[in-house]
N, C-alpha and C positions, 0 to 999 in steps of 0.2 A: 578750818571750820567746815562743818557738815550742814548742808541746807537741803531739807526734804520738802518738796512742794507739790501738793495735789496728787499724791500717789494713789493709783488704783490698781488692784490686782484681782483677777477672777480666773477660775478654771471652769470653763463651760458656763453654766448658769449659777455656779457657786461663787458668790462674791466673798473674797477674803479681806480686802482692804478697799476703803472708799474715801477718797479725798483726804488723805493723811498728809499733814504738814507739821514740821517741827524743825528746830535748829539745835545743833550741838556746838556749844561755844568752845573756844580754844582752852585747853588744859582743864576742862571740867569733866565730871562724870555724869552723864545723863542716864537715868534708869527708865527703861520701857517696862511699865507695869501692866500686867494683864493676865487673865485666867488662861488655862490651857486651851489651845485651839483658837486663841484670839488673833493669831497672825504675827506674833512677836518675832518668832524665829525666821519666818519668811521675810519680814521687813529687815531683819539683821543681815540676811544673806543678800538682800538687794543692795545694801550699802557697799558691797564689794563685787557686785555684778554677777553673782552666782545665779540670781533670778532677776529677770527683767520685768519691770512694771508694764501694765497695759497702757497706762497714761501717767503723765507727771514727770517731774525731773528730780534727780538726786545729784547735787553738786558737792564735790569734794575739792576744796581749795579752788572754787570757781570752774571746775571741770565737770561736765555732765557725764556721770557714770553710765546712765541709761543709754546714751548715744554713742558710746565708745565701741570700737572694733575689738576683736579678741586680743590682738597684739597690744593695743593701747591699755586694755584692762590688765593684762599681765604686768605691765610696767606700773600701773597705778596701784595694784595690790601690794607692791613692795612697801607702801606706806603703812600697811596694816599688819597687826598681829591678831590672832584669834584663839580664844580658849573655847573648845567645844565641850558639850555636855559630858561626854565620856572620856575626855582628854585626847582620844583618837591617836594613841601612841602605837607604833609598830612593835608587836610583841617579839619579833625576831631580832630587833636592834636594841643595843644597850641605850641607856639614858643619853649618854654622850652622842651616840650615833643618831638618835632621834633628833636631837637639837642641831647637830651638824648638818643633817639633811635639809633642815629649814634654811640654814645659812647658805648652803651650796645652791639652793634654789634661788637665792637672792643674788647669786653671782660671786659669792666669796669662795675662793678656791685655795688660798694659802693655808696649809695645815696649822702653822703657828698662830695665825689670826683666828682661825676657827677654834683652836684650843683655848685661846684667851677669852673669846666671846662666850664659849660654853661655860667656862669656869665663872666668869662674871655673872652670867644669867643664873646659874645654880646658886651662887652665893646670895644673890638678891632674893631668892625664894627659900633661903636657909636649907639648902640641900647640897652642900659642898662635897659630901662624901659618898654620893651614889652614882657617879657618872658611869661606872663600869657595870652597874646592875641592870638586869633585864626588868621590864615593866611588870612581869608576872610575880615578882617577889615584893613588889611595893604595895602599900595600903592604898585605899581609894583617895585619901587626902594627899598622899605623896605623889600619886599619878597626876592629880590636878596641879600640884606644884610644878611637876616636870612639864606638863602642858603649858603652864604659864611661863616657865623659863624658855620654852621653845618659842612662845609668842613674842617675848621681849628681847630675845637674843639678837635679832637683826636691827635693834634700835628703831622700832616703828614710830610713826607720828600718832597713830591711832591703835587702840586695842578694843576688840569686840568680845564680849563675854556672853555666851549662850548658856543660861541657867547654871552659873558656876558652882552652886552649892547642891545641885541635885544629887541625891543618893548618898549624901554625907550625914553623919550624926551631928547633933547641934554643936558639940564642942569643936569638931573638925571644921564644920561649916563656918563657925566664927573665926577660926584661924585663917581660912581662905578669905573671908570678908576683910579682916584686918590687913592681910597681905595686899589685897587689891587697893585698899585705901592708902597704905604706905607707899606702894609703887606709884600711885598717882602723885603723891606729895614729893617723892624722891626724884622721879623721872619727868614729871610735868607732862605726862601723856594724856591726850584727849581720849576719853573712853565712853563706850556705850554698853550698858549692861541690860540684858533681857532676863527678867525673872518674874515669877508669880509670888515670891517670898518677900513680904514686906519687911521682915526683920533684916534680911540681907540688904534690901534696897535702902533702908534707913542708914545702915552702917557705911555704905559705900557711896551713896548718891549725893550730888549737889542739887540737881533738879530732877523732876520726875514727869513722865508723860504717861497718862492713863489711856490704854488702848482697850476699847470695848465696842463690840458690834462692828468691827472693822474701821472704827473712827477714833480719833484722838478726842477724848472728853475734855482734857485740860492739860496744860503743861505749866509747871511752876515748882517752887521750893515746897518742902513739906508744910511749912506754915501757910503758904498760899493755898495749898490744896485743902488743908484743914479748915481754913477760913472762907472757902468758896461758898457762894450763895446758890450754886447749882445743886439741885436736889440729887441728881444722878452721881455727881462727884462726891457729895457728902455721903451718900449711901455706900458707894464703893470704898471710900477711905475708911469709914467706920467699920465696915466688914473686915477690911485688911488689918486695921489697927487692933481689932479685938483678938486677932490671932497672933499678934506680935509677942515676942518674948522680952521686949523692952518695956519695962513697967512705967517708965517716966513719960511715955508718949501721951 
């Protein structure tokens, strides 16, 4: 379980996050919704200790990430997989080598075990035939799938998604959304998704946290957000839903 409590972050006089609190329950997908520049990606990086808050606590399985030493953080990060906005693949390495590198960083050294986990991960993202290809020959959607395969290959407890559909056409984005939802169901992984895309959020999320002005306006299911009596929440949700491609909302 992830428990974020009273997080604050600023750079000089510029306040990014102020008194942010929320929980991520076991085996659920929590979507952090917010417009560009709202601090979503910074908050995501705080969950794995890449950025430290100025105040507050971030507890992963009752361990305070914000108070950990570098060596403690390295060990704690083994619980996490992460899909970056641009997939962040090494162009000089094949698909297999990119995924294998993540496994070796987790301490897995046997070639047969690495081969098995690479094949399993690629099969889970429906890319069983590209392990010897270089990223440069892959489409944007395929690169995202490889990035996701790399994230899940070490069997993490948590996966963090930073704008997983950015730069993709609607059809490819929906394929990635469906894949994220299926992986949650099949693997039972606890996930946090950062996005400003309500269409993507609705397809993958169990609960949602609206981040605005450096604060959490509300956390809840889509129905709870839609039925909120808070004027700011109502305004935000209506703006986002009006841009969604899901007609039934």
